[in-house]
GULONU-807761 format. One record per residue (C-alpha): residue number from 1; residue in one letter; x, y, z. Coordinates in nm, 3 decimals. Example, Ala and Ser with C-alpha at 12.3 -4.5 7.8 and 13.67 -1.06 7.14 Angstrom:
// GULONU-807761
i  aa  east  north  up
1  A  1.230  -0.450  0.780
2  S  1.367  -0.106  0.714
***
This chain:
// GULONU-807761
i  aa  east  north  up
1  M  21.968  17.097  10.977
2  S  21.711  17.174  10.709
3  D  21.565  16.917  10.495
4  I  21.712  16.848  10.152
5  D  21.563  16.740  9.831
6  R  21.707  16.380  9.825
7  D  21.586  16.300  9.476
8  V  21.775  16.597  9.326
9  V  22.077  16.512  9.539
10  Q  22.077  16.157  9.417
11  R  22.040  16.273  9.055
12  I  22.333  16.503  9.077
13  I  22.542  16.209  9.242
14  N  22.429  16.002  8.938
15  E  22.537  16.275  8.690
16  I  22.873  16.308  8.863
17  D  22.919  15.923  8.825
18  E  22.834  15.958  8.456
19  L  23.088  16.244  8.407
20  L  23.363  16.054  8.598
21  A  23.310  15.747  8.369
22  M  23.366  15.951  8.045
23  R  23.681  15.950  7.841
24  Q  23.589  16.153  7.542
25  G  23.449  16.510  7.569
26  F  23.490  16.517  7.951
27  V  23.590  16.882  7.977
28  D  23.307  17.024  7.768
29  A  23.049  16.809  7.942
30  Y  23.191  16.914  8.283
31  R  23.163  17.277  8.197
32  D  22.814  17.240  8.056
33  W  22.699  17.035  8.378
34  R  22.877  17.261  8.630
35  E  22.654  17.557  8.594
36  K  22.345  17.370  8.568
37  A  22.420  17.155  8.868
38  L  22.522  17.449  9.092
39  E  22.161  17.608  9.037
40  E  22.007  17.268  9.123
41  V  22.230  17.215  9.434
42  R  22.137  17.577  9.542
43  A  21.770  17.492  9.499
44  A  21.800  17.153  9.680
45  L  22.034  17.239  9.945
46  G  22.041  17.623  10.006
47  Q  22.288  17.890  9.934
48  E  22.528  17.807  10.212
49  R  22.566  17.437  10.118
50  A  22.584  17.521  9.753
51  E  22.882  17.746  9.828
52  E  23.046  17.469  10.022
53  F  22.967  17.230  9.734
54  D  23.124  17.470  9.476
55  G  23.435  17.531  9.691
56  L  23.523  17.158  9.718
57  G  23.830  17.024  9.536
58  P  24.169  17.175  9.423
59  R  24.168  17.531  9.308
60  Q  24.515  17.574  9.153
61  A  24.553  17.690  8.786
62  P  24.593  17.404  8.554
63  V  24.922  17.397  8.360
64  N  24.789  17.195  8.061
65  R  24.481  17.020  7.946
66  Q  24.567  16.694  8.112
67  H  24.616  16.867  8.446
68  R  24.270  17.053  8.394
69  V  24.115  16.723  8.349
70  H  24.284  16.584  8.671
71  I  24.162  16.896  8.875
72  Y  23.805  16.864  8.747
73  R  23.788  16.501  8.831
74  Q  23.932  16.575  9.183
75  R  23.649  16.835  9.229
76  L  23.394  16.599  9.117
77  H  23.516  16.318  9.356
78  A  23.514  16.577  9.646
79  Q  23.168  16.698  9.546
80  R  23.022  16.340  9.517
81  K  23.167  16.254  9.852
82  Y  23.018  16.572  10.003
83  L  22.664  16.491  9.854
84  S  22.687  16.124  9.966
85  D  22.779  16.221  10.321
86  L  22.488  16.456  10.324
87  L  22.238  16.210  10.222
88  E  22.379  15.959  10.480
89  S  22.360  16.216  10.758
90  Q  21.985  16.297  10.689
***
C-alpha cells in the first residue's frame, strides 16, 4: 500500500464533520464541497482509492429534497468511515 497524505485526509475528515453538523444550506455546501474534495482525495490517495471513495454510500435516485439530504449524509458517513479506517491502517 502506498503512502497517503495524512494531513489532507484528516482535513477532509474535518470538512465532512462540518458538513454533517450543518442544518441550513447543507445541499448547496455538499455539492460545492464534493467536487473539490474528490480532486483532493485523488491527489492524496491516488485514482483507485478516489474512485472507491466516490462510490461509497447509497446511489438510488432521491424522491424529494428530504430524501436527497438523507442520501448525501449517508454518503458522507460512509466516506468518513473509509478515510478514518485508511488512516488507522497506515
